[in-house]
C-alpha positions as CSV (number, residue, x, y, z in Angstrom):
1,M,100.8,141.8,131.4
2,K,100.3,138.2,132.6
3,R,103.2,136.5,134.1
4,K,103.4,132.7,134.7
5,I,104.9,131.6,138.1
6,I,105.8,128.0,138.7
7,R,106.5,126.5,142.1
8,N,109.2,123.8,142.1
9,T,110.4,123.7,145.7
10,G,110.9,120.0,146.0
11,F,110.3,118.0,149.2
12,Y,110.6,120.9,151.7
13,A,107.2,122.4,152.7
14,M,105.5,120.7,149.9
15,G,102.3,120.4,151.9
16,S,102.0,124.1,152.6
17,P,101.1,126.9,150.1
18,L,103.5,129.8,149.6
19,D,102.1,133.4,149.7
20,L,103.0,135.4,146.6
21,L,103.6,139.0,147.5
22,V,103.6,141.8,144.9
23,D,105.0,145.1,146.3
24,G,104.7,143.6,149.8
25,Q,101.0,142.8,149.5
26,K,99.7,139.2,149.4
27,V,98.0,138.6,146.1
28,A,97.8,134.8,145.8
29,R,98.9,131.4,147.1
30,I,100.8,128.8,145.2
31,N,100.9,125.1,146.1
32,H,103.5,122.4,145.3
33,Q,104.0,121.9,141.6
34,E,101.4,124.5,140.8
35,T,101.5,127.2,138.1
36,V,99.7,130.5,138.5
37,E,99.3,133.5,136.2
38,L,99.3,137.0,137.7
39,N,98.8,140.4,136.1
40,L,102.0,142.2,136.9
41,N,103.5,145.5,135.7
42,S,107.2,145.9,135.0
43,D,107.6,148.2,138.0
44,N,106.3,145.6,140.5
45,R,108.5,143.7,143.0
46,L,107.8,140.1,143.6
47,S,108.6,137.9,146.6
48,V,107.3,134.7,148.3
49,R,106.8,133.8,152.0
50,F,105.9,130.8,154.1
51,S,105.8,131.5,157.9
52,I,109.3,132.9,158.7
53,L,110.8,131.6,155.4
54,K,111.1,134.3,152.7
55,S,112.7,135.1,149.4
56,K,114.5,138.2,148.4
57,E,112.3,140.7,146.5
58,I,113.0,140.7,142.8
59,A,112.3,143.7,140.5
60,L,110.3,142.6,137.4
61,A,111.8,145.5,135.4
62,D,115.2,143.6,135.5
63,L,113.7,140.5,133.9
64,H,112.4,139.5,130.4
65,A,108.6,140.1,130.2
66,E,107.6,136.9,128.5
67,T,109.8,134.4,130.5
68,P,108.1,132.4,133.2
69,L,109.4,132.6,136.8
70,E,110.2,129.6,138.9
71,I,110.2,129.4,142.7
72,K,112.8,127.0,144.2
73,M,114.4,126.3,147.5
74,N,117.7,127.9,148.0
75,P,120.4,125.2,147.4
76,R,122.5,126.6,150.3
77,L,119.6,126.1,152.7
78,I,119.2,122.4,151.5
79,S,122.9,121.9,152.0
80,F,122.6,123.5,155.4
81,Y,120.0,121.0,156.5
82,V,122.1,118.0,155.4
83,L,125.3,119.3,157.0
84,F,123.5,120.2,160.2
85,Y,122.3,116.6,160.8
86,I,125.6,115.0,159.8
87,G,127.4,117.4,162.1
88,L,125.0,116.8,164.9
89,F,125.3,113.0,164.8
90,L,129.1,113.2,164.6
91,M,129.3,115.7,167.5
92,I,127.1,113.5,169.7
93,A,129.2,110.4,168.8
94,I,132.4,112.2,169.8
95,L,131.0,113.9,172.9
96,T,129.4,110.7,174.3
97,R,132.9,109.2,174.4
98,S,133.8,111.7,177.2
99,G,131.1,110.2,179.4
100,Q,130.4,113.5,181.1
101,L,126.8,114.6,180.8
102,S,127.7,118.3,181.3
103,I,130.1,118.3,178.4
104,I,127.6,116.5,176.2
105,L,124.8,118.9,177.0
106,S,127.0,122.0,176.7
107,G,128.2,120.8,173.3
108,I,124.7,120.1,172.0
109,F,123.5,123.5,173.3
110,L,126.3,125.4,171.6
111,Y,125.7,123.5,168.4
112,L,121.9,124.2,168.4
113,A,122.5,127.9,169.2
114,G,124.8,128.2,166.2
115,Y,122.2,126.3,164.1
116,L,119.5,128.8,165.2
117,C,121.6,131.8,164.3
118,L,122.4,130.4,160.8
119,G,118.8,129.3,160.4
120,L,117.5,132.8,161.1
121,Y,120.0,134.2,158.6
122,Y,118.9,131.8,155.9
123,S,115.2,132.3,156.6
124,K,115.3,135.6,154.8
125,Q,116.5,133.9,151.6
126,A,115.0,130.4,151.8
127,Y,113.4,130.6,148.4
128,V,114.9,131.7,145.1
129,I,112.8,133.3,142.3
130,E,114.4,133.1,138.9
131,E,113.6,133.0,135.3
132,V,113.0,129.6,133.7
133,T,115.8,128.8,131.2
134,N,115.3,126.3,128.5
135,G,118.5,124.2,128.2
């Protein structure tokens, strides 16, 4: 059966196509605000990937056959980006008051190490594939 897939990821990675994976195999690429139709069976598993950013696999058997699917950025990841930059600027403002370069650099290093760990965790669920709901 043909299944319509819509990419609506917003600003993030809008210039790069996402790879559509069916059962782990790349079958197509989808660009920003593009819609593609794929021939899929109900026993297939669908996911998307861009570099190290991925989505969780979804089983098509668990979804309605005629409902289109939409690819979005994970809202948690978007919040993570915003909070990271707010936190970084606040931390730099607070640490620079100490006047000691070693404390400033240590604080920034620890903050970036934490960011890297959380970033790697969220990279496996950066995109969300869900059914389009009307209303």
